[in-house]
PADO-708631 format. One line per field, with one value per residue (C-alpha): residue number from 1; residue in one letter; y, z, x. Coordinates in Angstrom, 1 decimal. Layout:
N
resi: (NUM, ...) $
resn: (A, ...) $
Y: (Y, ...) $
Z: (Z, ...) $
X: (X, ...) $
//
This chain:
381
resi: (1, 2, 3, 4, 5, 6, 7, 8, 9, 10, 11, 12, 13, 14, 15, 16, 17, 18, 19, 20, 21, 22, 23, 24, 25, 26, 27, 28, 29, 30, 31, 32, 33, 34, 35, 36, 37, 38, 39, 40, 41, 42, 43, 44, 45, 46, 47, 48, 49, 50, 51, 52, 53, 54, 55, 56, 57, 58, 59, 60, 61, 62, 63, 64, 65, 66, 67, 68, 69, 70, 71, 72, 73, 74, 75, 76, 77, 78, 79, 80, 81, 82, 83, 84, 85, 86, 87, 88, 89, 90, 91, 92, 93, 94, 95, 96, 97, 98, 99, 100, 101, 102, 103, 104, 105, 106, 107, 108, 109, 110, 111, 112, 113, 114, 115, 116, 117, 118, 119, 120, 121, 122, 123, 124, 125, 126, 127, 128, 129, 130, 131, 132, 133, 134, 135, 136, 137, 138, 139, 140, 141, 142, 143, 144, 145, 146, 147, 148, 149, 150, 151, 152, 153, 154, 155, 156, 157, 158, 159, 160, 161, 162, 163, 164, 165, 166, 167, 168, 169, 170, 171, 172, 173, 174, 175, 176, 177, 178, 179, 180, 181, 182, 183, 184, 185, 186, 187, 188, 189, 190, 191, 192, 193, 194, 195, 196, 197, 198, 199, 200, 201, 202, 203, 204, 205, 206, 207, 208, 209, 210, 211, 212, 213, 214, 215, 216, 217, 218, 219, 220, 221, 222, 223, 224, 225, 226, 227, 228, 229, 230, 231, 232, 233, 234, 235, 236, 237, 238, 239, 240, 241, 242, 243, 244, 245, 246, 247, 248, 249, 250, 251, 252, 253, 254, 255, 256, 257, 258, 259, 260, 261, 262, 263, 264, 265, 266, 267, 268, 269, 270, 271, 272, 273, 274, 275, 276, 277, 278, 279, 280, 281, 282, 283, 284, 285, 286, 287, 288, 289, 290, 291, 292, 293, 294, 295, 296, 297, 298, 299, 300, 301, 302, 303, 304, 305, 306, 307, 308, 309, 310, 311, 312, 313, 314, 315, 316, 317, 318, 319, 320, 321, 322, 323, 324, 325, 326, 327, 328, 329, 330, 331, 332, 333, 334, 335, 336, 337, 338, 339, 340, 341, 342, 343, 344, 345, 346, 347, 348, 349, 350, 351, 352, 353, 354, 355, 356, 357, 358, 359, 360, 361, 362, 363, 364, 365, 366, 367, 368, 369, 370, 371, 372, 373, 374, 375, 376, 377, 378, 379, 380, 381) $
resn: (M, M, S, R, R, N, M, L, S, R, L, E, D, H, V, Q, P, S, S, S, S, Q, Q, P, H, E, E, E, D, I, W, Y, R, K, E, I, L, F, K, E, H, I, Q, E, V, L, E, K, W, S, K, I, D, D, E, I, W, A, K, V, I, I, F, E, K, N, R, R, I, A, K, A, Y, A, R, A, P, V, L, T, V, N, G, S, N, D, G, F, D, G, F, R, I, G, L, C, G, F, D, N, P, F, R, D, R, K, T, E, E, I, K, L, H, I, G, H, G, V, K, I, K, M, D, E, S, G, N, I, L, I, K, R, L, S, R, G, N, V, Y, V, K, D, T, T, D, G, G, D, N, A, L, G, K, D, I, V, D, L, P, G, W, S, L, E, P, V, K, P, F, K, L, F, D, M, K, K, F, H, S, N, V, N, Q, E, L, R, S, A, Y, P, D, R, K, K, L, E, F, Q, C, L, N, A, V, T, F, V, K, D, S, A, D, V, L, D, C, P, V, W, I, L, V, I, N, I, V, A, L, E, M, L, K, S, K, V, P, P, Y, Y, K, T, G, G, V, K, Q, R, P, R, L, L, N, P, D, E, D, P, Y, S, M, I, G, N, V, N, S, Y, A, N, F, R, L, P, V, M, P, N, G, S, N, F, G, V, P, R, E, P, R, E, L, Y, F, R, S, G, G, Q, S, L, M, S, R, P, R, P, T, D, R, P, P, K, L, P, P, R, D, N, M, L, P, F, K, I, P, E, P, D, Y, E, D, V, D, P, K, S, V, Q, T, S, D, A, K, N, K, Q, K, K, K, N, S, K, E, D, K, Y, E, N, P, Y, Y, C, G, L, G, V, K, I, P, N, F, I, L, K, A, K, S, K, D, V, K, H, H) $
Y: (-3.6, -5.0, -2.7, -2.2, -3.8, -7.0, -7.1, -6.9, -9.5, -12.0, -11.4, -12.1, -15.3, -16.3, -16.6, -16.1, -13.4, -14.7, -13.3, -10.0, -11.8, -14.0, -11.0, -9.7, -6.1, -5.3, -6.0, -4.2, -7.3, -9.8, -10.9, -13.0, -13.3, -14.3, -12.2, -9.1, -10.1, -10.6, -7.4, -5.2, -6.6, -6.0, -2.4, -2.0, -2.9, -0.5, 2.4, 2.0, 1.3, 4.4, 3.4, -0.2, -0.8, -1.8, -5.0, -6.3, -9.2, -10.4, -9.5, -12.2, -11.9, -14.3, -15.4, -17.6, -18.5, -15.2, -12.9, -11.2, -11.6, -9.9, -8.8, -8.4, -7.8, -10.4, -9.0, -11.9, -14.2, -17.2, -16.7, -19.4, -19.8, -22.2, -22.8, -21.1, -18.3, -16.0, -13.7, -12.0, -11.0, -10.4, -14.0, -16.2, -15.9, -17.8, -18.4, -19.0, -15.7, -13.6, -13.1, -13.4, -12.7, -14.4, -17.6, -20.8, -24.0, -25.9, -23.4, -23.5, -27.3, -27.1, -24.5, -26.9, -29.3, -26.8, -27.7, -26.5, -25.3, -24.2, -22.3, -19.7, -18.0, -16.2, -17.1, -14.8, -15.5, -14.2, -17.7, -18.3, -21.7, -23.5, -26.4, -28.3, -29.1, -30.0, -33.4, -31.8, -31.4, -28.2, -27.3, -24.8, -23.1, -21.7, -17.9, -17.7, -19.9, -22.4, -19.8, -19.3, -19.4, -19.0, -22.1, -24.4, -27.6, -29.7, -28.4, -28.6, -32.3, -33.1, -34.8, -32.2, -29.8, -31.2, -30.6, -33.5, -33.1, -31.9, -31.3, -27.8, -26.8, -23.8, -21.8, -19.1, -19.6, -16.2, -17.6, -19.0, -15.7, -13.7, -15.9, -15.4, -11.6, -11.6, -13.8, -11.5, -8.4, -10.0, -10.1, -7.3, -6.3, -7.3, -8.1, -6.7, -8.2, -11.7, -11.1, -9.6, -12.6, -14.7, -12.8, -14.3, -17.6, -19.1, -21.7, -23.6, -25.6, -28.9, -28.9, -28.0, -26.8, -26.1, -22.4, -20.8, -18.6, -21.8, -22.9, -22.6, -21.3, -20.0, -17.3, -15.2, -14.4, -11.4, -11.4, -7.8, -8.5, -9.8, -6.8, -4.5, -6.3, -6.1, -2.4, -1.8, -3.7, -3.0, 0.2, 0.3, 1.6, 4.8, 5.9, 9.1, 11.6, 10.9, 12.1, 15.4, 16.2, 15.8, 19.0, 20.3, 19.7, 22.9, 23.2, 23.6, 26.5, 28.2, 31.0, 29.6, 32.9, 33.0, 31.0, 29.0, 31.2, 34.4, 36.6, 36.7, 32.9, 33.5, 35.5, 32.4, 30.8, 31.1, 31.2, 29.3, 31.6, 30.9, 30.9, 34.3, 35.7, 36.0, 34.2, 33.3, 30.4, 30.8, 31.6, 35.0, 35.5, 35.8, 39.2, 39.5, 39.0, 41.7, 44.3, 43.3, 44.1, 47.7, 47.1, 45.9, 42.5, 39.8, 38.3, 41.5, 42.0, 41.4, 38.0, 38.0, 37.2, 33.9, 35.8, 38.2, 41.9, 43.0, 44.9, 48.2, 47.9, 48.2, 51.0, 53.3, 52.7, 55.4, 58.8, 58.3, 55.5, 53.7, 53.7, 50.3, 49.5, 49.7, 46.9, 43.1, 41.6, 38.2, 37.6, 36.2, 34.0, 32.2, 31.7, 30.1, 27.8, 26.7, 26.0, 24.0, 22.0, 21.2, 20.1, 17.9, 16.3, 15.5, 14.1, 11.9, 10.6, 9.7, 8.0, 6.0, 4.8, 4.3, 3.9, 2.3, -1.4, -2.6, -1.2, -2.4, -6.0, -6.0, -5.5, -6.7, -4.8, -6.0, -5.2, -2.7, -5.2, -7.2, -4.0, -2.9, -6.4, -6.2, -2.7, -4.0, -6.9, -4.6, -2.3, -5.3, -6.5) $
Z: (-26.9, -23.5, -20.5, -18.8, -15.6, -17.3, -19.3, -16.1, -14.4, -17.2, -17.1, -13.3, -13.9, -16.7, -19.1, -22.8, -24.4, -27.1, -30.6, -31.1, -33.0, -30.0, -27.5, -26.3, -26.9, -23.3, -20.3, -17.5, -16.0, -16.4, -13.7, -14.1, -10.4, -7.8, -5.0, -7.1, -7.9, -4.2, -3.1, -5.8, -5.1, -1.3, -2.1, -4.4, -1.5, 0.9, -1.5, -2.0, 1.7, 2.3, -0.7, 0.4, 2.0, 5.7, 5.0, 2.6, 4.0, 1.1, -2.4, -5.1, -8.2, -11.1, -13.0, -16.0, -15.6, -15.0, -16.4, -14.4, -15.9, -13.3, -9.7, -7.3, -3.6, -1.5, 0.6, 0.6, 3.6, 1.2, -2.1, -4.7, -7.3, -10.1, -13.8, -15.0, -17.5, -15.1, -14.4, -11.0, -9.5, -5.9, -4.7, -7.2, -9.6, -12.9, -14.0, -17.6, -17.8, -18.4, -21.8, -22.4, -26.0, -25.2, -23.7, -25.1, -25.9, -23.0, -20.5, -22.3, -21.9, -18.2, -17.5, -18.8, -15.9, -13.0, -12.5, -9.2, -8.0, -4.3, -1.7, 0.5, 3.6, 6.7, 10.1, 13.1, 14.4, 11.2, 9.8, 6.1, 5.3, 1.9, 0.7, -2.6, -4.6, -8.0, -9.2, -10.5, -8.2, -6.1, -4.7, -2.1, -2.8, -0.3, -0.6, 1.9, 0.2, 3.1, 5.9, 8.6, 7.2, 8.4, 6.8, 8.9, 10.2, 8.4, 5.0, 5.9, 6.7, 3.3, 0.7, -1.9, -0.2, -2.4, -0.9, -0.3, -1.7, 0.4, 3.5, 5.0, 5.5, 7.2, 4.4, 6.9, 10.6, 12.4, 15.7, 14.1, 12.2, 15.5, 17.1, 14.1, 14.4, 18.1, 17.5, 14.7, 16.9, 19.5, 17.1, 16.8, 13.3, 12.5, 8.9, 7.8, 4.3, 5.8, 7.7, 4.7, 2.6, 5.2, 4.4, 0.9, -0.2, -3.6, -4.9, -8.2, -10.1, -12.0, -12.5, -10.2, -10.9, -8.9, -9.7, -9.2, -12.3, -14.4, -13.2, -16.0, -13.7, -10.2, -7.8, -5.2, -2.0, 0.0, 3.6, 4.2, 7.9, 8.6, 6.8, 9.0, 12.1, 10.8, 10.2, 13.8, 15.1, 12.4, 10.5, 6.9, 6.4, 4.5, 3.4, 4.9, 3.7, 3.9, 6.6, 4.7, 5.1, 8.8, 10.9, 12.4, 16.2, 18.1, 20.5, 24.0, 24.6, 21.3, 21.0, 19.2, 17.3, 15.9, 13.2, 13.7, 13.5, 14.6, 17.1, 19.4, 19.9, 22.1, 24.6, 25.9, 27.2, 31.0, 32.0, 35.1, 38.0, 40.2, 44.0, 44.1, 41.7, 38.6, 35.3, 35.4, 33.2, 30.8, 27.2, 26.0, 23.2, 19.7, 18.7, 15.5, 17.5, 19.9, 17.2, 15.3, 18.4, 18.5, 21.4, 23.8, 25.4, 24.3, 27.7, 29.4, 27.1, 28.5, 27.8, 25.0, 26.1, 25.3, 23.3, 20.4, 21.1, 20.8, 17.7, 17.9, 16.9, 13.2, 13.6, 15.1, 12.2, 10.0, 11.0, 8.8, 8.2, 4.8, 3.4, 2.7, -1.0, -2.1, -4.7, -4.7, -6.0, -6.3, -9.1, -7.6, -10.7, -10.0, -6.3, -7.4, -9.9, -7.3, -4.8, -7.4, -8.2, -4.5, -4.1, -7.2, -5.9, -2.5, -4.4, -6.6, -3.5, -1.8, -4.9, -5.2, -1.6, -1.2, -4.7, -6.7, -7.1, -7.3, -3.9, -2.4, -3.5, -6.1, -9.3, -11.0, -12.6, -15.9, -17.2, -20.0, -22.5, -22.3, -22.8, -25.8, -27.3, -26.9, -28.5, -31.5, -31.9, -31.8, -34.5, -36.8, -36.5) $
X: (6.3, 7.4, 7.9, 11.2, 10.0, 8.9, 12.2, 14.2, 12.0, 12.6, 16.4, 16.4, 14.4, 16.8, 13.9, 14.8, 12.5, 10.3, 10.0, 8.0, 5.3, 4.5, 4.6, 1.2, 0.4, -0.5, 1.8, 0.0, -1.7, 1.2, 3.6, 6.7, 7.6, 5.0, 6.7, 6.2, 2.6, 1.8, 3.5, 1.7, -1.7, -1.3, -0.2, -3.2, -5.5, -3.8, -3.9, -7.7, -8.3, -10.5, -12.8, -13.4, -16.8, -16.7, -18.6, -15.9, -14.0, -11.8, -10.7, -10.6, -8.4, -8.9, -5.8, -5.0, -1.4, 0.5, -2.2, -4.9, -8.4, -10.7, -10.9, -13.8, -14.5, -16.3, -19.2, -21.7, -21.5, -20.8, -19.0, -19.2, -16.4, -17.4, -16.9, -20.1, -20.4, -22.1, -19.1, -19.7, -23.0, -22.0, -22.6, -20.8, -17.9, -18.1, -14.6, -15.7, -17.6, -14.5, -12.8, -9.1, -7.9, -4.6, -6.0, -4.5, -6.4, -5.1, -6.6, -9.9, -10.1, -9.2, -11.8, -14.5, -13.7, -14.0, -17.7, -19.3, -15.9, -15.7, -17.5, -15.6, -16.9, -15.6, -16.9, -17.4, -13.8, -12.2, -11.3, -11.8, -13.4, -13.3, -15.3, -14.7, -17.9, -16.5, -15.3, -12.1, -9.2, -8.7, -5.3, -4.1, -0.8, 1.8, 2.3, 5.1, 7.8, 8.0, 7.9, 5.3, 1.8, -1.8, -3.2, -5.2, -3.6, -6.2, -4.9, -1.2, -1.7, -3.3, -1.1, -0.1, -2.6, -5.4, -8.8, -11.1, -14.7, -17.6, -15.5, -14.9, -11.2, -9.7, -8.1, -7.1, -6.6, -7.0, -5.7, -2.6, -2.1, -2.4, 0.2, 2.5, 2.1, 3.0, 6.0, 7.2, 6.8, 9.0, 11.9, 14.5, 13.4, 9.8, 9.2, 5.9, 6.2, 6.3, 3.1, 1.4, 2.1, 0.3, -2.9, -2.9, -4.4, -3.9, -6.3, -5.8, -8.4, -8.2, -4.4, -1.5, 2.0, 5.1, 4.9, 1.5, 2.2, 2.1, -1.3, -3.9, -6.7, -6.3, -7.6, -5.8, -7.8, -6.7, -8.0, -9.1, -9.9, -6.4, -4.8, -6.8, -5.6, -2.1, -2.4, -3.4, -0.3, 2.3, 1.5, 2.7, 6.3, 6.8, 10.2, 11.4, 14.0, 17.7, 20.1, 20.6, 16.9, 16.9, 16.6, 19.9, 20.2, 20.9, 23.7, 22.3, 24.7, 23.8, 21.4, 18.3, 17.9, 21.4, 23.2, 26.3, 29.3, 27.4, 29.2, 26.2, 26.4, 29.5, 27.5, 25.8, 29.0, 29.5, 33.2, 34.2, 35.2, 38.3, 38.0, 39.6, 37.0, 39.1, 38.9, 42.6, 43.6, 40.7, 41.7, 40.7, 38.2, 39.6, 40.9, 39.0, 35.7, 36.9, 37.6, 34.4, 32.4, 33.8, 36.1, 33.4, 34.1, 31.7, 31.8, 30.7, 27.7, 24.3, 23.0, 20.4, 16.9, 15.2, 12.5, 12.9, 12.2, 8.6, 7.8, 5.8, 2.1, 1.4, -1.1, 1.5, 4.0, 2.5, 1.1, -1.9, -4.3, -4.3, -7.9, -9.3, -10.0, -13.6, -13.3, -12.8, -9.5, -11.0, -13.5, -16.7, -17.2, -13.9, -14.9, -18.1, -16.4, -13.8, -16.6, -18.5, -15.3, -14.8, -18.4, -18.1, -14.9, -16.6, -19.6, -17.4, -15.4, -18.7, -20.0, -16.8, -17.1, -20.8, -22.2, -19.5, -20.6, -16.9, -15.9, -19.2, -18.6, -21.3, -19.3, -16.2, -13.3, -11.9, -8.4, -8.0, -6.6, -9.9, -12.0, -9.9, -10.3, -14.1, -14.2, -12.3, -14.6, -17.7, -16.1, -15.4, -19.0) $
//
């Protein structure tokens, strides 16, 4: 079954849905529009921000066409992405070491030509450098659709953005990105989404395509350092309630302890006084308010104080003292269980942040559809 989100995405892209026999069983890790793919992966990083180790400088997601195969955080000073079967060990990513039950034959053939791949690292200035080591072609894709980007000038000047072998290039220029951020902040309505997309770098291997979702093998590099700098300058936008949920503004002449339409609110109005001391020419108060007040003029009443009247002490309310109960309403066992649960939650959160190999840049996370396919194969054997 296909999800509603993917159905609408295909309709927007004018793609005819295929037959149910060709449709994969899992649609969680598939995207049909690269804008949505970029947006959701940035949001995923921001939601897990508190768990990410401080020494992480990038997140790398492995794709085969429009399907996500694996994702990992880069912690090592130099990260190697090649065509080995090693998977991920914290220092290198072997693109042939991840399973994909929906992989086609063409993708399998292209993965055999990745070879030594590329080396990616971040320098002390926050720039990301990339060096091609393989004989097969390596291409850099634009993630901003022709807008301002943070790619180095040496890559922009390359024909087709195809990297030359054994030569370092600036995949991300921090100085250029900083200039783009300042320029965007000077505009009337800064667009955070435009700046977030500049923190992304797409690198394809062996074969290129006009749309990155059609590339057989490619990776998405999310610059965590650039996102952190962007968070300090342009905080993420959160939707607030509508106009109906805004608090009502009080009239400066209105008693703050009375509601609109209350009789006491008229006591705050000060009538202008004529030179002869009379209030001639000022309209009288409504008759219904006059009779409701028992015949006493509202204007002649004493003005209410700014503070509510003080209540008598509670101890003097009753002539006798209520004895305190000699028993406990709360079950001590429930208190102990709640304290144990809170301690367990704190322990789990610390383990996720400091002991989880994925968030420490030492492990890889595999999608559910691959894990389910592996479990089925084990059962059959």
